[in-house]
C-alpha positions, 0 to 999 in steps of 0.5 A: 873328744879330747886330743889325746883320745883323737891322736890315739884313735888315729894311731890305731886306724880308727875314726874319731870326730875329726882329724887331729891337727898338729904343725911346726911354724918356723920362728920367723913365721910366728914373728910375721904372723904377730905382725899380721894379727896373731896376738903378741902373747899367743903362740900358734900352739894355743891359737890354732889348738895344736894337739900334741906336747913333748918332753925329751931328755939330753942324750948328747955328749952334754957339752955346754953351748959355747959361742965362738963368734957372733955377728948381727946375722949369725952365731957360731957355737960349739954345740952339745956334741962338741960339733961347731955350728953356724946358725942364722939369727934372722932366717931359717936353714940347716945349720952349717957344721964345720968341725967335729971332736969325733973324727975317727974310731979312735977319737970315738973311744975317747968320747963314747963315755959321754953317752953314759946314763946320768941324773943330769940328763933331765930337766924335771921342772920343765918336764912337770910344767909340760906334763901338767899343761898337757894333761890340763889341756887334754893334749897328746904327750909324747916322749921326744927322742931319736937315735939314728943317722941324723944323730950320728951325723951330728957326732961325726959329720955327714961325709965322714959318716956316709963313708964310715957306713960303707967302709967301717960299719962295725964303728957305726954299729958301735955308736948306734948301740951306745946311743941306743942304750942311752935312749932306753935308759933315759926312756925308762927314768922318764916313764917312771915319773910320767904317763906318756901317750906316745913317742916321737922318734926323730931320725931324718934319713932321706934326701930329694929322691931317695934315702941318703944311704941304701935300703941294704945299708939300713937293714944292716946297720940302723934297723937292728937298733931302731927295732930294739928302741921300738920293742922297748917303747911298744912293750910299754904300750906306746905308739912310736911316730917316726920323723924322717924328712926327705924321700924314704919310701924305699925304707918303709917296709923296713920301718914297719918291721922295726915297729914304728906306728906312724910316718911324718912328715911326708915331704911332697917336694921329695916324692912322698905322696900321701894318697900313694902311701895310704894305699900301699901301706895304710893297713900297717902304718898311720901317716902324719903331714903330707900337705904341700906348703908351696901350695899354701902360699899360692895366691889363688886359695882354691889351689890349697883347698884342692890339696886338702879336700883331695888328700885329706878326704882320702887319707882320713878314711878308716882313721890313720891320719894326722894333719901336719904340713909336709914339714914345717910352715915357712915364713912366705905364708901369711897369717891369713893364708894359714888360717884358711889352711886350718879352716879347710882341715876342719872342714874336710877332716870332720868325720860327721 
């Protein structure tokens, strides 16, 4: 059984030969692992046989990246939405966004035309290479996209966005409308060239204890456009995996109604419990993730074994589960510790 078949079965709540495996190590983690035994010219994707490949389109304002300041520790750039971002060079963190071109409804109207469809939004050479690699290895190929809170905070900033959700919801709906129309147009173009197996839809909406805005705000502002995007992709018979960090438990019934097939990554430290979620929604929603990375780094290997044995043994029943860390793999986890993780997933994720 290949990866495409394995993941497709899981998303359809059917059991395969074993639980599918995918993950996202930090670049600093990969750098550490290559000092500890990961072959220099081998990426984790191939060494651990991760089972997904992605292709996307540029749905930003398409500003060229411009370096504003650079030191040995960080780079400050103007990024693709025109926002100013500070990125660390030797460690991982959320970029610090310090300025935005869109500051109000008036400047939104000025930059709104930059979300129009055009033929320069596609890197067809890279897409073809990824497509051929996925096909040759039997991997699950997904269209990578996303419109929602996470995209909008890159356009106008988190604080401005949260205030506008409360005070200017029509403005936020207008941004969502333009961005969703572009996403669907880009998806239509790519689907005319490649046969995808699914969609990976990114929209971070959670914080540590709850969603970043109320369920009522989600229903009023974001839900209609999530549903429009899901209706489009489901009309193409494609399952949709939603990536949403943090605690989004309060949104799950509406995420199901919108049409999402699977929820990822299920951050344990934000209260997203895989077993609890499987019990509550496992007949309607598949799950991907939920394995606590803090336990991966524990010096006692019995700790991560208990985490994987308990959760995967339960979550895999009847299909509907794909292994992933509960977000990404940080650089305080050694190569040997992570190899143990994958060995345990194979052991406890088997259906035979």
